[in-house]
N, C-alpha and C positions, 0 to 999 in steps of 0.2 A: 589526921586530916590529910586528904591526898592532895598533891600538887599538880599543877598543870605542866610543870617543867619538864619532866622526862620525855613524855610523849612529844611535847611541842618541839624540843630541842633536836630530838632525833629526826622527826618528819621535816621540820623546817629546814634544817641543816642539809637535808637531802635534795629539797626542792627550791630553796630560797633563791638560788643563783639563777635558776631557770625562769623564775616569775616576777622576782622582786623588781620594782621599778623605783630606784632611789629618787624621792622627789626634792630632796633639799641637800645638794652636794656641798653647800657652803657649811653646814654643820660638820660634814666629814672633812672639809678642808681646814677647818678650825683645829681638828685634832693634830697635835704636834706642831701647830703654827706654820704649816707649809702649804703653799698654793701652787706648787708645780703640777703640771698635767702631763699625763702619759699619752693623751691623744684627745681625739674629739670625733663627734658624729654629728655631721650637718651643722657644724659651728658650735655644738654643745660639749663643753669640756668633760673629760674623764680625768680626775685627779689621781695623783699617785696613791693617796690614801684610800679613795673609793676601790681602786683596782687591787690594792694590797689587802684590804678587808674582804673583798670578794674571794681572793685566793685563800686567805685563812678559813673563811667560813666554809668553802668547799673542801678544804684540806680536812677541817675538823670532822666534817660530815663523813669523808671517806674513812677517817680513823673509827669513828663510831660505828659504821657499817661494817667494816672489814677487820678492825682490830689493828690494821697496818697502816704506817705513814706512807707518803708517796716516795717510791725510790728515787734516789738522786738522779740516777740516769734517765728518768721518765718525768723529772719536774719540769723541764722546759716544755715538753708536749703537754703536761698538765696545765701551765700558765697559759698556753695557747688556747686550750678549750675553755678556761675561764674568760679569756679575752673575747672569744667568739660569743659566749653566753652574755657578756656585759653589752657587747654591741647589739645583739638582739634586744636586750632590755631597753636600751636607749632608743632604739628604732621603734619598739612598740609604745614606749612612753610618748614619743613625739606624735605617733600616728593616733593615740588615744586623745591627746590634747587637740589635734587637728580636727578630729571627728567629733569632738565635743561630748565624748563619753563621760559620764560622770557616775560615781557611787556614793550614795547618801550614807550619813551615819545610821539612820533607821534600816537601811539594808543591811548594814554590817551586823547591827544588833538582832535583826530577824533571823540572820543566818546563824550566829553563835548561839541564840537562845531558842532557835525554831524547834520544831518536832523532831527533826533529824540533823543534829550538828554535824559539823565537818569531822570526818573520821580521825584526822590527827589530833584533834581536841577529845573526843569522847573515848578514845581507845583506852585510856588509862582508868576508865570508870565502868568497864565491863567485866562482869564476874565469870567464874569458871563455866557457867552454863550459857554464856554468851548474851546475858541480859544487861542492858544499859542501866546504870543507876543515876537517874536524873537529879535526885536529891543531893547526892554527893558531888555531882558534877556542878550544879547551880551554887552549892556552897562554896567550891573552889573558885568559881567565876567571880562571886562577889566578895571573896576574901581580899582584903586590902594588901595582905603580904604578896599576893599574886599580881598585883597591879601592873608591875613592869612587864611581866610575861604576857599579860592579857593584851597590853598595848602592843607588843609585838605580833601577837596571835591577829588582833584586829588589822594590823598593817598588812599581814600576810593575806587574810581573808579579803581584804580591800584589793590588793594586787591581783589576786586570783580572780576576783569579780570582774575587774577591769579586763582581763584577758578572756574571760568568758563572754562578756558583752562584745569584745572586738571580734572574737571568733564567730559569735552569733550574726553579727553585722555582715562579715565576710560570707557567711554561709546563707544569708538571707536572700540572696539572688541566685541561688543555685536551683536549678530546675532540670527535670528529665522529660523529654518528649516522649509521645507515643512511638514515634520511630525508633528511639534509642531503645525502649523496652522491647519492642518487637524484634529489633536486630539482635538483641542479648538472648531472646528466647529462641530465635532461629540458630545463633551460634551454639547454643547449650543442647538444642533438641534435634537439630537436623543433622542426619546422617546421608552422606553421598557416596557414589561409586562413579569413578571416571576413568576414561581412557585418555592418554595423553601422548604427544610426541615432544621430546625435548631437543631443541636446536641448541646444543651447548656452546658456550663461549670458547671452551677448550678446543673446538674444532678449528679455531683460528689462532694458532700460536703466535707469539711475538714475531719469530722469525720469519713468518709467512705474510707479515703485514707491510714490510718494506717502509717502515716509519723513516723520514729523513728529518734532518735539522730544521728544514723549512716547515715541516709539519708540526714539530714540537714548538717552534717559535709562534706559528699561527695559533696553536691550542693555547699557549700561555697568553697571546695577545686578546684571544677571543673569550677566555674565562678569568677575568682579573679577580673576581670574588673566591676563586679557589686558592688564590696565592697571596690574599691580604694577611699582613701581620701587624701587630702592635710593636712598639719599640722594644727592642731586646738587647741584653747584654751577655758577654760570656767573661768569665775570669780565670786567670792562671793563678794557682795558689801553691803554697808550700804549707803542709800540715805537721805541726808539732804535735805528735799523738800523745795521749795520756797512756803512759805504760810504766811499769816499776823499771827503776835502774838496777844496775848491779850492786849500788849501795843499799837499795831496798831489800834486795835479796839477802845480802850479807847481814843485814839487820835481823831479818827473820830467822837465819841460821844461828846468829848469836844468841837470840831470845830462846830458841829451842834447845840450844846447847845448855843455857842455864837451867831450863826446866828439866833436862835431862840429869843434870848434876843434882838437882833437888830430889828428883825422883829416885836416884841412885842411892842417895844418902838418907832416905826416909823410909819408914816401914809402913806408910800408909799404902792402900790399894792403889793401883795405877789408875782406876777409875776417878779417884779423887782429883788426880792432875789433869785428867781428860776433861772433867767437868769444869775446871777452872780455866785451863789454858787452850783447849781445842776449839777451833771454829766449827767443827762438826760434833754431832752429838756422840755420846759413848755407844759403841756396839763391839761385840766379840765376833770377830770375822774370821772364817775358814777360807783361805785364798790359795790360789796356785801361782806359781811363778809368772804365768802369762798375764796376770791382772796387775802386776807391780812393775815399778821402773827397775831397769837393769841395776841401778845402784841400790835400790831396796832389797833386790833378790840377792845380790853379793852380800849385803850386810846381814840379812837374815840367815842365809845358808851357812855363814861362818859362826853364827851366834849359838850360845848354849840356851836351853830352855830357861825361862825366867829372866833373862838378860834384857837390858834395854839397849837399842841401837838407833843410830841416826844422829843428827838429822841428814835426810836424804831426799833428793827430789821426788815429788809424788806425780803419779799418772794423771791426777786431778788437777795439777797445777800446784804450785807453791812447795812446801817441804813438810815432812813428817818424821816423827820419831816413833818407833814401835817397841812394845814389849812382846817378845816371843813366849806365848803360853804353852804351845805344845806342837810337835811335828808329827804328821800322820802319814801312813802310807798311802798311795793313790794308785788306782787301776789305770789311770790316765798317765801318759808320757808326755813330757814337754822337752822341746829343744830350743837351743840358742843358736842361731846361724847367721852367717854373713854370706853375701853373694856378690857376684859380678855379673851384671845383664849386658849380654851383647846382642844389639839388633840394629836395625836402620843402616846396614852396610850395602844395601842395594840388592842383595839376593840372599836366599838361604844358604847357599854354598859359600858366600862371602862371610855371612855371620859365623858359620861354623869354623871357617878357616881363621878368623879373628880370635874366636874363642880358644881354639886349639893353641894359637900362637901365645896368647896370655897364659893358658894353663901350663905351657912349657916354661915360661919365664918364672912362673910361681914355683913350679917343681924345682927349678935351678936356683931358688932362694930369693926370688922377688918378694918385697913386703906386700901382703894381701892388702892392707888397709890403703896403703899408697896407690896399688894398682886399680882398686876400686874407685878412689877419688879420681883418678886419671881416665879411666876407661868406661866405668859402668854408666849405662843408660838409664838406670833407675833414678828417677829425679828426687825420690825421698831418702833411699838408703846410701845412695852414691856419694854424697857429700859427707856422710858419716862413716865412711870406710867400708860400706856394704853391710853394716850392722842391721839386722832386722828385728833384734830383741828376742824375746821368748814367745813361743807360739805352741798351740796344741793342735792336734789333728782335726781336719775340717776348715783350717783358717787359711789354707794356701792351695794353689792349683794342684791337682793330683800328681803329676809328674814331679814338681817341685817337692811336694810334701814326701813322696815315696823316698825320694833321694836323701832327704834329711833325716828321716826316721831310721833308715837302714845304714846310715853313714856312722863312722867312728869319730869320735871327738878328736880335733886336731888334724884330721886328714882332708886334703884338698881333693875334691871329687873331679872326674872328668866332665867335660860339658854335658849338661842336660837340657834337652829341648823341651819347651812348653809353648803355649799359645802367645807368650810375650817375647819369646826368642830363646838364646842359649844362656843357661846359668852356670857359672862356676861357683861351686858351693863349699863352704867351710863351717862344719858344725863345731862350734866353740864350747858347748856345754849341754849337759842332759840332766833332767830331773823327773822322779816319779814320787814326789812328796807334795803334801800340801801343809799348810802352816796356819795355826791358830794364833791370831795376833789381836792386840789392843793397840790403838794409835792416837796420837795427837797430831791434828793437821792444822797448819797456818798458811793461810793463801799469802801471796806476795802482792801487796797494793802499793799503788804509787804514793809516796809520801808528800807531805806539804813542802819539803825541801826539794825533791825532785820536781814537783810541779812548779815551784818558784823558779827553778833553774831553767825549765822549759820555756816559761813566760820571758825569762831574761833573754834567753837565746832568740825567741821569736822577736822580741822588741829590738835586739840588736840587728837581726837581719832586716826588719822593716826599715830601720834608720839607714843601714848600708845599701838596701836595694833602692831606696828613694835617691841616693846620692850616686852610686855607681851602675845602676840598671838591675832589674829583677833577676833576669836569667843569667847574667854574668855573675852576680853575687851568689846565686843558688849553686851555680856550677863550681864556683871557687870553694864554697862551703860543703860541697857534695850533698846538697839537699835534692830530693826528687821534686820536679815541677810537674803538677797535674793541671788539667783543665776542665771546668764545668762544662755542662751543656748549656744552651741558651735558655734565659728566663726573662720575664716581663717584671715590670714594677709591681704588678699586683700578685706575683708569684709568692706563694707561701713557703715553698720549698725551693732551695737552689740545687739543681742536679749535681749529685756528687758530694755535696756539703751538708744538705738537710735544711732545716728551718732556721733562718737567721735574717730577720728584717732589717737589722743594722747593715748587714753586707749588702743587701739588695739596694737600700737607700744609698750607700756609698757607691754603688755601681752606676746609679743613675744621676747622682749629684755631682760626678766627677768626670774628667775627660779621659780619653783613651790614654793607657799606659800608666795612669795614676796607680801609685801603690798605697795600700791601706795601712792603717794602724793594726794592731794585734786585735784579733777577734776571737771571743770564746765560743767554742762549739761544745757539745756533750762529749766528743770524743777527743779534744784537744785544743790546741790554739792555731789559728791560721792567719796567715798573711797573704793578701790577694793583690793582684794587678788587673786592671781592666784590660782585657786582650782583645775584645771586639765590641764595636758599637754599631747596632743595627737600628735605623731610624724606622718610624712608621711607613707604611706604603705595602709594596709589593715585595716578596721575596726575589732575590736576584735570580735572573734566568740562568746564569752560569753556574749558581750553587745548587739548583734544584732540578737539573736535567733528569736525574734517575726518577724523581718524583713526578714530574710532568709526563715522561715517557710511560710510567705505570698508569697514571690516570687516562692518558690518550689510548692506550693499549686496551683498557677495559671499555672505554667509550666506543672504539672501533669494533671490538669483539661482538658487544652488543648490536651495533649497527649491522654487522655482516650476519649475524645470528637472526636478526629480524628479516633481512632481505632474503636469506635461505628459506626462512618459514614460509614467506609469502610466495616464494618461487616454487618450492616443492609441493605446496598445498594447491596451488594453481594447476601444477602437472597432475596432481593426484585426484583432481576434480573434488576436493575437500573430503576425501575418504582417507581416514588414518591407516586403514589396512594397506593401502598401496604406498605408504610413505618409505618404507625400508627398500621396496623395490626400486624406488627411484634414487635413493641414497642410503646406502646400508650403514653409514655412519650414525644415523639419527636413532636415538633411544626411544622406542615406542614400548608403552606398557600399561598395565592396570593398576589403579591405586588400591583396589579393595575398598572395603567400607571404612570410612573415616569421618570425623567431624572437626570442628575447629580447635579442639584441644589436644588432637593427636598428631603424631609424626606420621608421615606418608611414606610407606616402604619405597626405597630407591630415589626418594626425593628429599625426605627430611622435612623440616619445618619451614614452609615457604608460605608466608601470608598472602602474597599476591595470588598464588595458585589457589589457596583455600578460599579466600574472599571472592574471587572471580567465579569459581566453581559454585559457591552458595548462592550467587546471583542468577545463575543460569537455569534454564528449563531443561527437563529430561529430553534427550535427543539432540539438543542444540550443541553446534560447534562454535567455539570461540574464535576470535581473531588472535593475533599474537599478544600473548600475556608476558610481560617482563618479569621474570622471577630471579632468584639469587644466582642461579648457575647459567642463565641464558633465556631464550624465549620459549614457551610453551604454546601448543595448540591443544585445547582441552575438548573432549566430547563428554557430555554428562550422560552417563548410563542410568542412574538410578538416584532418587532423592526422596527423603522421608516427606510425605505430605504434610503440610502446615495443619496443625491440630488447633482449632479454635477453641474447643472446650478447654484443653490443657492451657492454652495460652491466657484464657480468662481467669483460669484457676491460679496461674502463677503470676499474674500481672502485678498485684500488689507487693508481692515478695521481691520480684525483680526490680520493681521501681525503687523500693526502700533500698536495696542492696547498691543499685546505681547511685542513688542520692548519698549513701554513706561512703562509696568509694570517692565521689566527688568532694565530700566534706573533708574526708581524711587528708585529702591533697590540697585544700584550699588554703590553709594557713602556711604550710611549707612553701607553696608556690608564691604566695603573696610575700613571704619573708624574703625568699630568693629574689623577687623582683625589686623590692624596695632597698634590699642591701647592695643590689647591682648599681641602682641609681644613687646610693647615698655618698656623701663626701665624708670619707673615713680617713682620719689622719692618725697614724701610729707612730709614737715617739717613744715607746718604751724602751728602745735601745739606749737612750740617755740614762736610764736608771738601771737597767739589768744587762746591759752590754751584748745583747742579741738582736 
């Protein structure tokens, strides 16, 4: 006998969070005996249990669909998505009740036992030919063993029906006028050709506008709506980043040393140890020295075939041990080199003189590594004594590469010039071999001990910063202080820190210079100080003068472009052919044939131009039309005649298309509007620390 369970669990797991409206939160609150709430929507509580169950349902759905759990680093984002879905559910539930929408038991029965049952229920009863076996379906429906699953299915159908009725109600008022259909037909079927003159804003650069501080102040006072802001905050913060410690690295090295001892003393294939101890799957790789770390190359080059070497740092991060299977000759040549880059001395002659001076010091016995640390301008290799590691041909600029591959090992070369400056090169090794290896790879991860130590350090800093001052204590402890951008109470994410509602609430519930407790982020622990408090109202004039100037420049450019268009067209007697004779700076051109869906050559996509031209008659010359780049004067040269027969033939299709467009937007628009007006309280930080 077939069960309803498999199809129901998979389908409902995927959709339940989006559509389910939980009608009895008291039942959920009874689970575990807790009544604490993580938030509310318009006064209706969301319990911790309800939220946690929604997370687990969606998490289980993800596992069933992908076979994978949510990665730890994505879990905060995942919880945020579930929260947003739960908010939507609550809003829909409230609107359903307010609008008096009901779903009867008979409706649910008719849907489940109807001629075409829901796909998620019947899909388990379809044979290989695609035929629905109603007899087996009804047998499963009426089987008492399936009662619990059937009740869940009925609830799902009920909530889906609520949503369908709500959507139908929202769509009931959607209409499309004849004018809308006609405009759509014209947009799709009308092709036009026009001549134009563009009076571009760029003709009036900022430097020519002579804007004074008085002008800026007047624009600011005359346009308060452009500078309104909600209350905002900024935070200074110290981040204790999640990253492995030296002790974590040593633990990985020690573990790999033990694995190496086991492998050395065992006759089993090395693959056996890879399968057990490696975090990467087994592979037999043929590698060059350019693909390995310098430490790995040194260990492998000195090893005999069949020997096991390491642990050494891996280019992939972490550490590896290798079994050297074979050494093969290669047509490719590889070199290991160090260099000292000399540049930024003021002139090419000065660069060369400095390079020659350093070269002479090296020839006289100066230590290459120390000279590179002191003088090299290469930010990558300089601090490492100039070491560039191993590389093959085609990986460096030609002048540098030629010098490296023609040089002798251990010989310091005279300065070589490239586009980067002058290089003093020391080739330290060469290779023309490839190596066949097996490897065991272990990444270095932050241990619980290291994480606890980070938290303790953050906690100590929070305590001392409250006592002695945030920046003073940070400087004393050599911690880097950073500052966020501005954010509001409704901000989902804090610039520089990411999503953390608890920190947002801290910033708005405390006064300037207050220091926070330790807060958890996906990438570490953070301690923050409120560094700036901005109240509701207008942005401060002194803080936004560049912004005011930018807006004023644009407004004045448009104003002057319009004035120029009127002046020139008056002198030209409304003849576009004479425009460039009057002012050669004006761009005059022909569009060629285009319609509302195409980009216009030399103009691009400019809706004001397009829709103004569509409204014109052949031969007509427009007044100034405000476009993206300035003002246009348009002369319509040609236009596809309106085809009444084609319009009648397409009328129904166009009308249905427009209705469907409006329907697809109706629910999302409505949800956005009610969410904006809703009183949503978020207290998840009490439970989850974010």
